[in-house]
Backbone as JSON, one array per atom type, in Angstrom:
{
  "sequence": "XXXXXXXXXXXXXXXXXXXXXXXXXXXXXXXXXXXXXXXXXXXXXXXXXXXXXXXXXXXXXXXXXXXXXXXXXXXXXXXXXXXXXXXXXXXXXXXXXXXXXXXXXXXXXXXXXXXXXXXXXXXXXXXXXXXXXXXXXXXXXXXXXXXXXXXXXXXXXXXXXXXXXXXXXXXXXXXXXXXXXXXXXXXXXXXXXXXXXXXXXXXXXXXXXXXXXXXXXXXXXXXXXX",
  "N": [[0.43, -18.98, -6.78], [1.16, -15.79, -6.29], [3.8, -13.51, -6.87], [6.38, -11.03, -5.81], [9.31, -9.93, -7.16], [12.33, -8.2, -6.64], [14.89, -6.75, -7.63], [17.93, -5.39, -8.66], [19.55, -6.04, -10.6], [19.17, -6.38, -14.02], [19.39, -8.53, -15.98], [19.81, -10.59, -14.21], [17.26, -10.41, -12.64], [15.54, -10.96, -14.78], [16.09, -13.67, -15.46], [15.72, -15.06, -13.16], [12.83, -14.43, -12.81], [12.15, -15.87, -15.14], [12.46, -18.49, -14.52], [11.05, -18.81, -12.2], [8.3, -18.14, -13.29], [7.97, -20.55, -15.09], [7.58, -22.25, -13.18], [5.2, -21.95, -12.62], [4.39, -19.78, -11.15], [2.94, -16.42, -10.65], [4.45, -13.47, -11.72], [5.46, -10.26, -10.6], [7.66, -7.77, -11.4], [10.39, -5.66, -9.9], [12.8, -3.04, -10.02], [13.97, -1.34, -8.31], [14.31, 0.37, -5.19], [11.92, 2.3, -4.98], [10.08, 1.6, -6.9], [9.36, -0.99, -5.86], [8.2, -0.46, -3.18], [5.98, 0.92, -4.43], [4.5, -1.39, -5.67], [4.05, -2.87, -3.52], [2.5, -1.47, -1.76], [0.25, -1.18, -3.59], [-0.54, -3.56, -4.7], [-1.26, -6.98, -3.89], [0.22, -9.88, -2.58], [1.96, -13.28, -2.36], [4.27, -14.08, -1.79], [7.28, -12.12, -1.16], [10.37, -11.42, -3.0], [13.39, -10.02, -2.18], [15.98, -8.06, -2.87], [18.74, -6.73, -1.03], [20.68, -4.71, -1.71], [19.8, -2.12, -3.47], [18.96, 0.28, -5.82], [17.9, 3.96, -5.27], [16.08, 3.05, -2.8], [17.28, 1.22, -0.45], [17.14, -2.18, 0.36], [16.36, -3.19, 2.83], [15.3, -0.83, 3.75], [13.16, -0.83, 2.17], [11.82, -2.73, 3.46], [11.26, -2.3, 6.12], [9.66, 0.1, 5.69], [7.73, -1.5, 4.61], [6.74, -2.88, 6.69], [6.02, -1.09, 8.66], [3.91, 0.09, 7.35], [2.22, -1.86, 7.83], [2.01, -4.15, 5.92], [2.06, -7.5, 5.76], [2.96, -9.57, 4.2], [5.02, -12.4, 3.61], [8.78, -12.17, 3.29], [11.5, -12.53, 1.48], [14.67, -12.03, 1.77], [17.3, -11.15, -0.28], [20.76, -11.1, -0.84], [24.42, -10.43, -1.18], [25.9, -9.93, 0.74], [26.96, -11.85, 3.67], [27.0, -11.59, 6.27], [26.41, -12.18, 9.97], [25.61, -10.14, 11.21], [24.29, -8.44, 9.35], [22.39, -10.42, 8.53], [20.77, -10.49, 10.97], [19.91, -7.85, 11.14], [18.11, -7.7, 9.23], [16.46, -9.83, 10.06], [15.08, -8.67, 12.41], [14.21, -6.28, 11.55], [11.92, -7.37, 10.14], [11.79, -9.48, 8.39], [11.28, -12.62, 6.87], [12.89, -14.5, 5.93], [16.12, -15.67, 4.54], [18.24, -15.34, 2.14], [21.67, -15.82, 1.0], [23.54, -14.54, -1.77], [25.77, -16.12, -3.93], [23.16, -18.3, -5.07], [21.25, -21.41, -5.14], [18.41, -21.98, -7.51], [16.71, -24.07, -6.9], [16.86, -24.16, -4.24], [15.85, -21.41, -3.41], [13.28, -21.85, -4.47], [12.27, -23.81, -2.81], [12.19, -22.41, -0.58], [10.34, -20.58, -1.15], [8.17, -22.16, -1.26], [7.93, -23.12, 1.37], [7.12, -20.8, 2.79], [4.82, -19.97, 1.55], [3.13, -22.28, 2.23], [3.16, -21.95, 5.15], [1.92, -19.31, 5.39], [-0.65, -20.21, 4.41], [-1.65, -22.04, 6.29], [-1.65, -20.35, 8.33], [-3.67, -18.68, 7.46], [-5.87, -20.2, 7.14], [-6.55, -21.18, 10.03], [-7.15, -18.63, 10.99], [-8.7, -16.97, 9.35], [-12.01, -17.05, 9.09], [-14.65, -16.37, 7.76], [-17.61, -14.45, 7.13], [-20.95, -13.31, 6.29], [-24.34, -12.17, 6.7], [-26.12, -14.73, 6.04], [-24.23, -16.18, 4.92], [-21.24, -18.24, 4.74], [-17.93, -18.19, 4.59], [-16.14, -20.8, 3.09], [-13.06, -20.58, 2.76], [-10.91, -22.75, 2.84], [-11.53, -24.44, 0.88], [-12.15, -22.91, -1.05], [-15.17, -22.2, -1.41], [-18.58, -21.02, -0.83], [-20.88, -21.19, 1.7], [-24.41, -21.88, 2.75], [-26.63, -22.57, 5.1], [-26.96, -26.03, 4.74], [-26.16, -26.18, 1.91], [-23.85, -25.53, -0.7], [-21.64, -23.74, -2.61], [-19.02, -24.01, -5.12], [-16.33, -21.6, -5.62], [-14.33, -19.89, -8.1], [-11.0, -19.02, -8.21], [-11.05, -15.94, -8.62], [-13.43, -15.26, -8.34], [-13.61, -15.99, -5.63], [-11.66, -14.13, -4.57], [-12.75, -11.63, -5.33], [-15.38, -11.93, -3.63], [-14.38, -11.97, -1.26], [-13.17, -9.5, -0.86], [-15.83, -7.88, -0.73], [-16.95, -9.12, 1.34], [-15.12, -8.26, 3.34], [-15.47, -5.55, 3.21], [-17.71, -5.09, 4.56], [-20.41, -4.5, 4.24], [-20.23, -1.99, 3.41], [-19.54, 0.38, 0.53], [-17.31, -1.26, -2.02], [-15.2, 0.11, -4.26], [-14.73, -0.06, -7.82], [-12.53, 0.22, -8.62], [-10.75, -0.74, -6.55], [-11.57, -3.28, -6.69], [-10.5, -4.12, -9.26], [-7.93, -3.61, -8.68], [-7.13, -5.23, -6.87], [-8.16, -7.77, -7.17], [-7.14, -8.49, -9.66], [-3.87, -9.47, -11.15], [-1.17, -6.98, -11.43], [-0.15, -7.16, -14.1], [-2.27, -7.88, -15.7], [-5.03, -7.49, -17.92], [-7.92, -5.51, -17.21], [-11.2, -4.5, -17.28], [-14.22, -2.33, -16.39], [-16.49, -4.05, -17.4], [-15.19, -6.61, -16.99], [-15.24, -7.39, -14.34], [-18.07, -6.68, -13.84], [-18.84, -9.07, -15.35], [-18.05, -11.19, -13.59], [-19.14, -10.67, -11.18], [-21.7, -11.11, -11.73], [-21.56, -13.8, -11.95], [-21.22, -14.45, -9.16], [-23.43, -13.61, -8.1], [-25.35, -15.42, -9.15], [-24.31, -17.67, -7.92], [-24.71, -17.28, -5.16], [-27.77, -17.08, -5.3], [-27.96, -19.82, -5.98], [-27.52, -21.44, -3.78], [-29.68, -20.72, -2.32], [-29.46, -18.31, -0.79], [-30.0, -15.08, 1.35], [-28.62, -12.92, 0.94], [-27.19, -10.29, -0.88], [-25.77, -9.07, -3.79], [-25.44, -5.84, -4.23], [-25.34, -2.86, -6.25], [-24.08, 0.29, -6.84], [-24.23, 2.72, -9.19], [-21.49, 3.69, -11.02], [-20.05, 3.57, -9.09], [-19.45, 1.35, -7.19], [-19.66, -1.79, -5.41], [-21.59, -3.79, -3.23], [-22.31, -5.86, -0.38], [-25.42, -6.98, 0.83], [-27.71, -7.87, 3.51], [-30.91, -9.06, 4.07], [-33.34, -10.46, 6.24]],
  "CA": [[0.81, -18.2, -5.92], [1.84, -14.4, -6.9], [5.34, -13.07, -6.14], [6.98, -9.71, -6.12], [10.6, -9.95, -7.49], [12.97, -7.09, -6.16], [16.61, -7.18, -7.93], [18.29, -4.44, -9.82], [20.26, -6.51, -11.81], [18.19, -6.6, -15.03], [19.88, -9.88, -16.37], [19.42, -11.55, -13.2], [15.92, -10.05, -12.5], [14.76, -11.59, -15.84], [16.55, -14.67, -15.36], [14.68, -15.52, -11.85], [11.33, -14.31, -13.09], [11.65, -16.66, -16.25], [12.48, -19.82, -13.81], [9.86, -18.6, -11.39], [7.13, -18.22, -13.93], [8.2, -21.71, -15.59], [7.17, -23.4, -12.12], [3.38, -21.64, -12.41], [4.31, -18.63, -10.23], [2.68, -15.29, -11.36], [5.6, -12.68, -11.02], [5.95, -8.87, -10.81], [9.45, -7.55, -11.03], [10.8, -4.32, -9.5], [14.14, -2.87, -10.34], [14.61, -0.29, -7.45], [13.4, 0.34, -4.02], [10.89, 2.98, -4.95], [9.32, 0.81, -7.48], [9.21, -2.13, -4.8], [7.2, 0.18, -2.51], [4.63, 1.12, -5.02], [3.95, -2.34, -6.0], [3.77, -3.52, -2.29], [1.3, -0.62, -1.64], [-1.0, -0.99, -4.75], [-0.87, -4.93, -4.82], [-1.4, -8.25, -3.14], [1.22, -10.87, -3.12], [2.06, -14.27, -1.27], [5.4, -13.86, -1.02], [8.25, -11.09, -1.87], [11.8, -11.84, -2.89], [13.68, -8.51, -1.93], [17.34, -7.9, -2.63], [19.19, -5.87, -0.06], [21.43, -3.68, -2.55], [19.01, -1.45, -4.47], [19.01, 1.96, -5.98], [16.77, 4.99, -4.42], [15.68, 3.06, -1.46], [17.57, 0.06, -0.3], [16.01, -3.42, 0.59], [16.24, -2.9, 4.43], [14.36, 0.21, 4.24], [11.56, -1.07, 1.76], [11.29, -3.83, 4.32], [10.8, -1.39, 7.1], [8.62, 0.46, 5.4], [6.55, -2.4, 4.35], [6.29, -3.33, 8.04], [5.33, 0.01, 9.31], [2.76, 0.11, 6.89], [0.93, -2.86, 8.07], [2.11, -5.13, 5.03], [2.55, -8.53, 6.49], [3.67, -10.46, 3.35], [6.3, -13.01, 3.85], [9.58, -11.64, 2.45], [12.72, -13.35, 1.61], [15.93, -11.07, 1.79], [18.4, -11.76, -0.83], [22.02, -10.2, -0.41], [25.66, -10.65, -1.49], [26.34, -9.88, 2.31], [26.4, -12.86, 4.52], [27.53, -11.56, 7.67], [25.6, -12.55, 10.9], [24.98, -8.49, 11.64], [23.33, -8.34, 8.16], [21.28, -11.41, 8.9], [20.22, -10.19, 12.18], [19.29, -6.59, 10.91], [17.09, -8.11, 8.15], [15.08, -10.62, 10.55], [14.84, -7.87, 13.48], [13.14, -5.61, 10.65], [10.61, -8.17, 10.11], [12.11, -10.35, 7.14], [10.89, -14.04, 7.15], [13.97, -15.64, 5.68], [17.14, -14.74, 4.63], [19.17, -15.98, 1.34], [22.73, -15.17, 0.62], [23.86, -14.73, -3.2], [24.87, -16.73, -5.07], [22.11, -19.34, -4.57], [20.66, -22.32, -6.11], [17.11, -21.96, -7.78], [16.36, -25.07, -6.11], [16.75, -23.54, -2.6], [14.71, -20.47, -3.48], [11.85, -22.24, -4.74], [11.92, -24.4, -1.61], [11.73, -21.44, 0.62], [9.12, -19.86, -1.26], [7.04, -23.02, -0.73], [7.62, -23.41, 2.59], [6.45, -19.6, 3.29], [3.51, -20.18, 0.89], [2.37, -23.27, 3.08], [2.97, -21.35, 6.37], [0.8, -18.33, 5.04], [-1.9, -20.97, 4.19], [-1.99, -22.45, 7.4], [-2.36, -19.09, 9.24], [-5.14, -18.18, 6.82], [-7.13, -21.23, 7.48], [-6.92, -20.8, 11.37], [-7.74, -17.06, 11.47], [-10.05, -16.53, 8.39], [-13.3, -17.61, 9.36], [-15.48, -15.16, 7.42], [-19.31, -14.81, 7.28], [-21.86, -12.11, 6.13], [-25.57, -12.45, 6.91], [-26.36, -16.21, 6.07], [-23.12, -16.81, 3.92], [-20.06, -18.43, 5.4], [-17.0, -18.27, 3.87], [-15.13, -21.88, 3.16], [-11.69, -20.4, 2.25], [-10.0, -23.62, 2.36], [-12.13, -25.24, -0.24], [-12.88, -21.95, -2.07], [-16.62, -22.15, -1.65], [-19.29, -20.39, 0.06], [-22.14, -22.18, 2.16], [-25.57, -21.38, 3.34], [-27.01, -23.93, 5.63], [-26.59, -27.26, 4.07], [-26.12, -25.96, 0.72], [-22.42, -25.03, -1.02], [-21.22, -23.28, -4.41], [-17.72, -23.59, -5.38], [-16.01, -20.58, -6.52], [-13.18, -19.87, -8.81], [-9.96, -17.9, -7.54], [-11.23, -14.83, -9.08], [-14.75, -15.24, -7.57], [-13.22, -15.65, -3.99], [-10.87, -12.71, -4.21], [-14.02, -10.59, -5.43], [-16.26, -11.92, -2.71], [-13.53, -11.99, -0.16], [-13.02, -7.96, -0.92], [-16.92, -7.43, -0.44], [-17.02, -9.48, 2.85], [-14.53, -7.4, 4.31], [-16.22, -4.3, 3.18], [-19.02, -5.3, 5.77], [-21.68, -3.84, 3.76], [-19.96, -0.6, 2.64], [-19.43, 0.11, -0.84], [-16.06, -1.38, -2.64], [-15.13, 0.4, -5.63], [-14.48, -1.17, -9.02], [-10.95, 0.41, -9.03], [-10.34, -1.5, -5.8], [-11.59, -4.85, -7.1], [-9.78, -4.37, -10.17], [-6.19, -3.55, -8.15], [-6.63, -6.28, -5.68], [-8.58, -9.12, -7.48], [-6.41, -8.62, -10.79], [-2.85, -8.81, -11.02], [-0.78, -5.66, -12.21], [0.03, -7.2, -15.58], [-3.63, -8.19, -16.35], [-6.14, -6.2, -18.29], [-9.42, -5.55, -16.73], [-12.21, -3.41, -17.19], [-15.41, -2.39, -15.48], [-17.21, -5.13, -17.65], [-14.96, -8.04, -16.36], [-15.88, -7.01, -12.98], [-19.69, -7.18, -13.81], [-19.3, -10.73, -15.25], [-17.74, -11.97, -12.48], [-20.44, -10.1, -10.07], [-23.26, -11.85, -12.3], [-21.49, -15.23, -11.57], [-21.4, -14.63, -7.58], [-25.21, -13.34, -7.76], [-26.06, -16.71, -9.65], [-24.25, -18.65, -6.98], [-25.6, -16.98, -4.1], [-28.96, -17.85, -5.78], [-28.13, -21.45, -6.09], [-27.31, -21.91, -2.33], [-30.73, -20.18, -1.33], [-29.0, -17.05, 0.22], [-30.81, -13.82, 1.15], [-27.41, -11.92, 1.0], [-27.42, -9.79, -2.31], [-24.67, -8.22, -4.34], [-26.09, -4.53, -4.6], [-24.17, -2.09, -6.92], [-24.43, 1.71, -7.26], [-23.71, 3.1, -10.7], [-20.01, 4.4, -11.43], [-19.25, 3.77, -7.44], [-19.0, 0.15, -6.84], [-20.48, -2.93, -5.22], [-21.41, -3.85, -1.54], [-23.18, -6.82, 0.33], [-26.9, -6.62, 1.51], [-28.65, -8.89, 4.06], [-32.47, -8.94, 4.69], [-34.13, -11.71, 6.31]],
  "C": [[1.72, -16.76, -6.71], [2.94, -13.88, -6.11], [5.77, -11.72, -6.74], [8.59, -10.02, -6.16], [11.4, -8.53, -7.33], [14.41, -7.15, -6.57], [16.69, -6.08, -9.1], [19.15, -4.59, -11.04], [19.33, -7.03, -12.94], [18.35, -7.9, -15.5], [19.14, -10.93, -15.43], [17.81, -11.62, -12.74], [15.12, -11.21, -13.7], [14.89, -13.14, -15.76], [15.93, -15.69, -14.07], [13.27, -15.57, -12.09], [11.05, -15.32, -13.98], [11.51, -18.21, -15.4], [11.24, -19.71, -12.76], [8.5, -18.99, -11.97], [6.79, -19.85, -14.74], [7.39, -22.84, -14.41], [5.79, -22.57, -11.46], [3.22, -20.56, -11.26], [4.0, -17.24, -11.3], [3.87, -14.2, -10.62], [5.56, -11.21, -11.32], [7.15, -8.44, -10.66], [9.46, -6.15, -10.96], [12.28, -3.94, -9.81], [14.96, -1.76, -9.24], [13.46, -0.35, -6.27], [12.25, 1.05, -3.96], [9.77, 2.56, -5.61], [8.69, -0.37, -6.64], [8.01, -1.61, -3.91], [5.71, 0.26, -3.28], [3.96, -0.27, -5.34], [3.5, -3.35, -4.6], [2.59, -2.88, -1.74], [0.06, -0.81, -2.34], [-1.52, -2.56, -4.77], [-0.64, -6.18, -3.92], [-0.33, -9.28, -3.46], [1.41, -11.84, -1.85], [3.27, -14.14, -0.82], [6.52, -12.63, -1.83], [9.81, -11.73, -1.8], [12.52, -10.35, -3.05], [15.25, -8.49, -1.89], [17.7, -6.57, -1.72], [19.64, -4.56, -0.76], [20.94, -3.25, -3.65], [19.34, -0.07, -4.74], [18.04, 2.71, -5.37], [16.71, 4.66, -3.17], [16.46, 1.45, -1.38], [16.55, -1.06, 0.53], [15.6, -3.29, 2.14], [15.16, -2.0, 4.73], [13.08, 0.07, 3.51], [11.18, -1.79, 2.91], [10.57, -3.18, 5.59], [9.69, -0.62, 6.98], [7.34, 0.03, 5.16], [5.81, -2.44, 5.85], [5.31, -2.34, 8.67], [4.18, 0.23, 8.76], [1.46, -0.75, 7.03], [0.94, -3.84, 7.14], [2.79, -6.35, 5.6], [3.12, -9.6, 5.53], [4.52, -11.22, 3.62], [7.25, -12.34, 2.89], [10.78, -12.27, 2.89], [13.51, -12.22, 1.17], [17.15, -11.76, 0.83], [19.63, -10.69, -0.79], [23.25, -10.85, -0.68], [26.49, -10.47, 0.06], [26.21, -10.95, 2.83], [27.08, -12.87, 5.8], [26.26, -11.85, 8.72], [25.11, -11.14, 11.21], [24.03, -8.38, 10.62], [21.98, -9.32, 8.42], [20.18, -10.9, 9.93], [19.33, -8.99, 12.06], [17.93, -6.81, 10.31], [15.92, -8.77, 9.14], [14.44, -9.58, 11.64], [13.75, -6.81, 12.61], [11.75, -6.15, 10.2], [10.89, -8.97, 8.84], [11.65, -11.75, 7.69], [11.86, -14.92, 6.85], [14.82, -14.71, 4.87], [18.11, -15.58, 3.63], [20.18, -15.4, 0.41], [23.24, -15.5, -0.84], [25.49, -15.34, -3.14], [24.25, -17.87, -4.41], [21.58, -20.16, -5.46], [19.36, -22.01, -6.19], [16.17, -22.9, -6.99], [15.85, -24.85, -4.61], [15.64, -22.57, -2.46], [13.16, -20.82, -3.64], [11.23, -23.1, -3.47], [11.28, -23.59, -0.35], [10.36, -20.65, 0.46], [8.01, -20.9, -0.76], [6.49, -23.16, 0.43], [7.01, -21.87, 3.2], [4.93, -19.56, 2.76], [2.47, -21.24, 1.88], [2.22, -22.5, 4.58], [1.92, -19.96, 6.32], [-0.75, -19.02, 4.89], [-2.47, -21.36, 5.39], [-2.62, -21.51, 8.49], [-3.52, -18.72, 8.59], [-6.22, -19.25, 7.42], [-7.61, -21.25, 8.94], [-7.59, -19.61, 11.69], [-8.72, -16.8, 10.57], [-11.19, -17.18, 8.25], [-14.3, -16.68, 9.07], [-16.7, -15.36, 7.16], [-19.85, -13.64, 7.12], [-23.27, -12.62, 6.0], [-25.65, -13.99, 6.92], [-25.46, -16.92, 5.19], [-21.88, -16.86, 4.85], [-19.06, -19.0, 4.4], [-15.96, -19.81, 3.84], [-13.86, -21.69, 2.5], [-11.01, -21.56, 1.83], [-10.17, -24.45, 1.2], [-12.39, -24.56, -1.22], [-14.23, -21.97, -2.58], [-17.32, -21.32, -0.54], [-20.48, -21.31, 0.45], [-23.09, -21.08, 2.71], [-26.41, -22.45, 3.67], [-26.29, -25.0, 5.29], [-26.0, -26.98, 2.91], [-24.68, -25.29, 0.36], [-22.32, -24.77, -2.4], [-19.88, -23.16, -4.18], [-17.51, -22.15, -5.94], [-14.43, -20.7, -6.98], [-12.37, -19.0, -7.93], [-10.43, -16.53, -7.56], [-12.36, -14.36, -8.32], [-14.26, -14.75, -6.01], [-12.49, -14.58, -3.83], [-11.88, -11.77, -4.29], [-14.62, -10.57, -4.13], [-15.5, -11.59, -1.14], [-13.44, -10.14, 0.17], [-14.63, -7.44, -0.59], [-17.17, -7.91, 0.97], [-16.41, -8.71, 3.79], [-14.69, -5.89, 4.16], [-17.39, -4.06, 4.22], [-19.81, -4.3, 5.23], [-21.87, -2.28, 3.19], [-19.31, -0.75, 1.06], [-17.74, -0.08, -1.14], [-16.14, -0.98, -3.91], [-14.55, -0.28, -6.68], [-13.01, -0.86, -9.24], [-10.22, -0.57, -7.91], [-10.57, -2.97, -5.94], [-10.68, -4.97, -8.09], [-8.29, -4.4, -9.63], [-6.03, -4.68, -7.52], [-6.92, -7.64, -6.08], [-7.78, -9.62, -9.09], [-4.87, -8.59, -10.33], [-2.1, -7.89, -11.86], [-0.53, -5.84, -13.74], [-1.52, -7.38, -16.41], [-4.33, -7.1, -16.91], [-7.36, -6.44, -17.87], [-10.13, -4.38, -16.93], [-13.55, -3.59, -16.47], [-16.38, -3.71, -16.1], [-16.55, -6.47, -17.41], [-15.28, -8.06, -14.86], [-17.31, -7.39, -12.95], [-19.81, -8.62, -13.97], [-19.03, -11.55, -14.12], [-18.78, -11.48, -11.04], [-21.61, -10.86, -10.39], [-22.81, -13.39, -11.84], [-21.66, -15.33, -10.13], [-22.96, -14.47, -7.33], [-25.8, -15.13, -8.11], [-25.67, -17.86, -8.38], [-24.77, -18.73, -5.66], [-27.0, -17.51, -4.23], [-29.07, -19.15, -5.46], [-28.06, -22.06, -4.72], [-28.53, -21.39, -1.52], [-30.46, -18.99, -0.52], [-29.83, -15.67, -0.13], [-29.71, -12.89, 1.16], [-27.37, -11.62, -0.51], [-26.15, -8.98, -2.4], [-25.38, -6.97, -4.76], [-24.8, -3.77, -5.3], [-24.97, -0.39, -6.96], [-23.62, 2.28, -8.31], [-22.62, 3.94, -10.45], [-19.48, 4.29, -9.93], [-18.53, 2.36, -7.13], [-20.1, -0.85, -6.43], [-20.44, -3.17, -3.55], [-22.51, -5.14, -1.37], [-24.45, -6.16, 1.11], [-27.49, -7.8, 2.18], [-29.94, -8.51, 4.52], [-33.09, -10.07, 5.04], [-35.46, -11.81, 5.96]]
}
């Protein structure tokens, strides 16, 4: 799972991030509200841990803007304030959970797992995607064509979902890099091309007539011809 941690206290930010990474999470860190909004609009996350008391833009305004922009990522609010009014305000603005400081890391980890499970369950119910003769088996990270199946790595699945959601339109290399690689990863057009090559071979392996086409310097798209 990929998390965004927004906490302006550098020492606390680093300490929480270290523990999260030790628990096998990918973590991006932000120190103020403006940086948090940038990350939220540029990258995809499974869960956001958002402090309320932030410089530049406070956490409640970040939450409000995120929801206004259509960002539905589960958000846990952190705050030194623990009044009922503060909690109600955060929940009314679209927060998914609320954790007052100081807190035990075990409790934060449990809440992250709970939100991650909820998101996965919603994804399983709602996201049944297909294109041409290919169906996405997102629960098992695979593609199917008729009775044939090919397993996909997480990166392959991320890229193929971007192409599926493009619905036959060109998806730029910049968008693929932005959404399929986390913000701290190093990626180039060659990396994208390698994974596109893997996906093409897997489409062939299941006998699909769906093809991944490219337009030089622009990007990739799906094409299906019977």
